[in-house]
N, C-alpha and C positions, 0 to 999 in steps of 0.2 A: 496638579501633581497628582500622580496615581501611588496611593498608599492604600492604606487597611486591605491588607491581603486575605481573601477570602479562607477563614478555616475549612480544613482538610483538602484545600490546593496545595499546589506545588511538592504533591507526593506523586510516586511513580504506581500506575492501576496495574492492574493483573494481567492486562494487555501491553504491557511495558510501553503504554502512552501516558506520559506525564503532561495533566494541564494545571495551569496555571490562571488563577482567576482574583481583578484585583477590581477594587472601587474608584471610580477616580474622583475625586474631591473638589475638582474645578465644574464640574458638568455634571454629579451625578452618575456615570452611566458603569456599569459592569463592564470591562473587558475579560476575554477568558484567550490563551497563548497555548497550543499544544505541541507537542515536541514527542519524536519519535526515534530511539536508536534505530534505522533499518541496516544496518551492517549485516547482520548474520541475515538476515534476511536473502538480501541479494548475494549473497555468499552459497548460500544453501542454493539459490537459483540456478547458479554457475556451476554448481555439482548436477541439479538434474538437467541442465543443458548435456553438460559431459555424458552422463548418464543414457540420455535419451537417442544423444547421436551412435552411442556404441549401439543400444540396441535396436534402431533403425536399421543399420548398417549390418545388423548380425544376422545368423540363417533364417531365425523366427520373422525378424522385421514387420509384425502386425503389432497394431495398438488395438484392436477392436473398435468401436464406435465412439468412446470417450478416451482422452485424456489429458492431464494434467497441463496445461498452458501458461498458466502464470501464478504466483504467490505475490500478493499483493498490503501491503504494510497497512493495519487498519487507519493511520494517521490520511494514509491517501484517499482510502476509502471511503474517508470521512467527507474528505474532499469534493469525488466524485459524487456523493450525494448531492451534497449543496448544490452542483454542477448538472444535475440531470442528468450526468451521466451512467451513474451504477443500473437505475431502471430499464436502461434503454439499450437494447442486445445491438444493434446496429451500432450505438456511437460507440459504446463500450470496444466494440470489435475495432472499430475504428481506432479511437485513443488507445489500443494494445498493439495495434500494426503501427504507430509512430516508434520512430527510433528511439527519443526520449526515452521510452520503455524500455528500451531492451533490459533494462536490469530487473523489470520485475517479470520477464518471460521465463520460462520453463523448458521453453523450444525455442528452435531456428525458422518454425515453420510460420508460414503467412494463414494467418485467421481469413 
């Protein structure tokens, strides 16, 4: 049975991530669970997509060499790091181009 909540856990951090930690009395293993409300990030990304489409279709139509293509929540970045995707440019591009990652994209362009 998991009891003994670790002091200081179960509070929202500065990066809007809440991490809870507890010690399992039966096997002595420490467990952690993190969560983040990603609604604001996803809504912001949708607005960026709209702005990008407007700018792309305007008279200027140029973005230079760089433009923002995604805004990824910290909780997702943590998972990408654990899975070895974050440090691998090719794997990250492939991950961002997947249909499931559309909410994190700020453009409709293919990477």
